[in-house]
Each structure stands twice: as C-alpha cells, then as structure tokens.
N, C-alpha and C positions, 0 to 999 in steps of 0.2 A: 840360382837354383842349386849350383854346386855347393855353396855355403850351407844351404838348408839340408842337403844330404849329409854333410859332415856333422852338423848338429844332431841329426837323428842317429847317426852311427855312434857318436859319443854318448848319447843318452842310452842307447841299447847296450853299449859296453858297460856303462855305469850300472845299469839295472842288472846285468848278468853278474857283475862283481858283487853287488849287494846280495843277490840271490845265493851265491856261493857261501858268503859269510853267514847269512841267516840260516841256510840249510845245515851248515856245520854246527851252529849253535843249537839248532833244533835237535840234531842227533846227540850232541853232548848232554843236553838236558834230558833226553829220553833215556840215556844210559845211567844218568845220576838218579833219576827219580825212582828207579827200582830199588836202589840201595836205601834211599830216603824212606820209601814206603815200608821196607823191611824193618828199619829201625823204629818207625812208628808202631808197627804191629808188635814188635818185641817189647817196647816200653809201656804200651797202653795197659796190658793186664796188671803189671806191677803198680802203675799209678792208680788203677781202680781198686786194687786190693788194699793199698795203703790208705786210700780215701775211706773205704769201708771200715777198716780197722780203727782209724781215728774217729770216724763218726760213731762207731759202736762204743768206744771208750767214753766219748763225750756224752753219749746218750744214756748209757746205763750206769755211769759212775757217779753222776750228780756232783762232780767236782767243779768248784768255781775257779777255773784256770784263766789266766790273763789272755791266752790266745783263743779261748772259746767264749769269753764274756762280751756281751753286746754293750758297747759304751753308751752312756746316757746322752752324750752330745758328741757328734762326729765333727771335729774341727777341720781335719786335713785327711784327704783320701789319696792313696798312692795309685797311680795309673801306670802300669808297665806296658809299654808299646813295643811289640815285636815286629820290626820291619826287616828289610834285607840290606846287605852291604852293596849290592849291585842292582842296576835297573834292568831295562829291556825285559820287563815281566808284565806288560799290560797294565791292568788296574790293580795289581797286587798291593803295591805300596799306597797308592792314593786311597783305596777303599779302607785300608786299616787306619791310615792317618785321619780320614774323615770320621771313622768310628770313634777314634780316641778323642777327637775334638768335640764330637757330639756328647760323649760321656762326660768330658770336662764341663761342658755347658750345663748338663743335667746336675752334676755335683754342685756347681755354683748356685743353680736355682734352688737347691735344697739347703743352702746356707753353709756349705762346706767349701774348702779350698783344695783344688786338685794339685797334686804333686807328681810330676812326670818323671818316670824312669825309662830311658830309651835304650833299645837294643837294635843295632844296625845303623849304618851310615846314612841311609835315606831318612830315617826319623831324626837323626841328629842334625842333618842339613836342613830339613824342613823347619825344625824348631829354632835353629840358629837364624835362618832367614827371616823368621817372623818375630825374632827377639823374645822368644819364650824361654825362660830359664828352666833347665832340667836338674833334678837332684843328683842323678848319676847316669853314666853312659857306658855302654859296652859295644864294641865294634870288632869286626874281623873274624867272627866265628859264627856266621849265620848259614853258610853253605853246608858245612858238615859240623854241626854243633858238638862240642865236647861237654862231658858232665862237669868238668871243672868250672866252666862258665856258669852252669846252673847253680853250682855251689856258691860262687861269688855273688850272683844275683840274689839267691835265697838268703845268704848271710846279711847282705845289705838291707833287704826288705825286713827281715826279722829284727835287726837292730833298730830300724826306724819304727817298727810296730811296737817293740817293747818300750821305747821312749815315750810314745804316745803323742797326741797332737799338742798337748799343752807345752811339752818340752822340745818342740821342733821336729817331732817325729810324725807318725801318721796313725790314724785310728782304724783304717780299713785298707785292704789291698784288692786291687782289680787287675786282672790280666786281659789284655786286648791283643788278639792274634788271629791269623788266618788259619782256619781249620781245613784240612784236606778232606774233601768229600768224594771227589772223583777226579779223573784227568781233566774234565771240562769245568768243574765247579770247585771253587775255593771260597768258603763262607767266613766272613768276619765273625769272630766269637768274643763275647765279653763275659768273663767269669769273676765273680767276687770270691776271693780266696779266703780271706779272713775278715771278720770273725767266722768261726766254723759253722755256726748255726745255719747261715745262708747256704753254705756248701752242702750241708745235709740235704736240703731241698733240691739242689741242682744236680747232685750226683746221680749217676745212673741207678735206677731202682733195681732191686732184686727181682728176678723173674717170678711170675705168678704170686707176687705180693709176699714173698718169703721174708721172714724177719731175721735180724742178726742173731747169731748164737750167743748164749750166755758166756761171759768171760769172768775169769778169776784174775785179779791183778796182783802181781808180785814185783816189788814190795808193796806198792800202793798205786792207785789210779793216777795221782798227780805226777809221780815219778815216771810212769809209763807215758803220760802225755808229754812231759818234758823231753823224753827221748825220741818219741815217734813223730811229734809235730814238725821238727826240722826236716826229717826224712820226707814227710808228707809235702812240705813246701818245695823241697828240692825235686821230688818226683813230678809234681804238677808243673813246675817251671821248665824242667827238662822236656817233659812231654809237649809243652807249648812250643819250645824251641824246635823240636823235631817236626811237629805239625806244621809250623811256619816254614821250615826248610823244604818239606815235601810239597807244600802248596806253592812255594816259590818256583821250584823246578817245574811243576805242572804248568804254572802260569807262563814261565819262560818258553816252554815247549809250544804252548798254544799261541803265544805272541809271535814266535819265530816262524811257525807254520803259516800264520796269517800274513806275515811279512813276505815269506817266500811266494805265497799265492799272489800277493799284490805285485811282486816283482815279475812274476810270469805274465800277469795281465799287462803291465807296462811294456814288457818286451814285445808282446803281441801287438799292442796298440802302436808302438813306435815302429815296428817292422812294417805294419800296414801303411803308416804314414810315409816311411822311407820308400816303399815300393810305389806309392802314389806319386811321390816327388820324382822318383827316377823315371816313371812312365811319362810324367808331364815333361821332363827334360828331353826324353827321347822324341816325344811328339813335337816339341818345339824345334828340335834339330832337324827332324824330317821336314817340318813346314818351312824352315829356312832354306833347306836344300831345294825343295820343290819350287819355292818362290824364286830362288836364284836362277834355277833352270828355266822357269817361265820367262823371267826377265831377259835372259840371254837369247831365248828363242824369239821373243817379240822384237828384239833389237836388230835382228838380221833382216 
C-alpha cells in the first residue's frame, strides 16, 4: 500500500511539473501572437494593393508576358509548403502537410509533376522521412519571419518559373500555408500564384463590383510588369510567411491550454486515487490493531 502511495505522489508531481511548463508556453505564445497579428495586419493591405495593381496591368495592357501567359502544357508544378520549425502546435503542421500531399496527388492526376519547396523544419523532416526529394529548403525563420527570407524564396521561385518545365523549372506556382482566421481557427490555404490569370479570379474582389481604374504605362506595360511582378511575388510570399507564423502561435496557445487542462484533470484524478489508497491503508491499520487487541483479550 505504501508503494502505491509513492507511485501516486510521483505521478502528481510529474503532472504538476508538466502543467508549469505548458502554462509557461501558453503565456509565451499569447504574448507573441499579438505581435504576429499586428505584422499580418500591416502587410495585408500592401499585398492586396500590389495584387490589384498587377492584375490591372495584366488585364488592361494585353501584353503577352511570360509570367502572365498560360502554358499550353503544364509539365511541372511548384508547391511551396509553409510549416513551422517547432512542434507542440496541435494539428498545425499535420494539416498543412496533408493539404500539400493532397495537392501533389491532384497535380499528378492531371499529368503534371509536383516539385516541392519546403519552409520550416517540420516539413523538411516529414519529406526526408518519406524519401521525397525537395527542390529547395528554408529553415530557422518561421517564428518571426524576415523579409529577406521572402526575397530568397521569391528569387528561387521566379528563377524556376522563368526556366519553365521543359528546362527543369516549373510551369506554375502554388502556395500552401495555414491562414490565421481567429485564435481558435487556422485554415489550410492553397493559392495558385502564377500564371497570373488564376490569381485574378482568386484575389479579393473590389467592393460593390467596382472596376479597376484606367492606367497609363510609362515607359510601357511590359517594362512595368517586369518591375512589379517580382514585388508581387515577394509580397504574397511574405504575407504567407506572416499568416503561417500567426497561425502557429495561435495553434501553440490552444494546444498548450489543452495540455494544461489535461494536466489539471490528471492531478485531480491522481489526488483522488492517492486519498483512496491512504484511506484504505489507514483502515487496514485500524483493522490490524483491533484484531490484535481482540486476540489479546480472548487469550486471557
């Protein structure tokens, strides 16, 4: 009985230590998420404005630009997977990896080959474990993303897109990331970034059906597209990085709160079991004392 009490005490102590850790991680995530949300709110208007500007130039210029031209045959499709460098975030990484693999299967069913570009150690580890080769990897900058990382990703994607599928590049670009919806909801998002015609349909529409203003291009529309399209790719990639970072912090806070609640439940359950074991031990000792007294009294 004494050994059973020691086991319960050890389990209670272990659950209390776990609760301290998860509670601290919950508070850290809660402090970081406000900064992450502020960065998302600051970057989203610029990303929307650049998207609208590029769409307007492509729509009203009638320029046959390589980045806006729909290829006749899509041989290879880039899939950029935005995961995190750390775990303890519930289903944050698993749902985005599942979304990426489903997109890869869809691309294969359409006769194209998916080419994976990975952001975050969790995605890198997942693909390495399954023996799936990735074209490029970026790690170590998912908690608080820097714009330099977005520039590196964008440059790699544009270089592959400009080469085309025939020369070992890609014919289209997809972004797969977790979009921050609320503190309780992080939604997997798949966006086809290039060619641009698809982005025009997926971009946020103007309120009340308003149309784009008329533009005058100086020196010409093709030069404007050459200058603005890299900025467009960078802004969309950076916004995806920020969305993924905010969603990860929210998922971590939710997961750590759930872990703290579970630790509380374990402490309550083990405390009840310990009290029951202690009471049973006391009852047994009293029974032994009474039995011994009765035996002594009957022997006289």
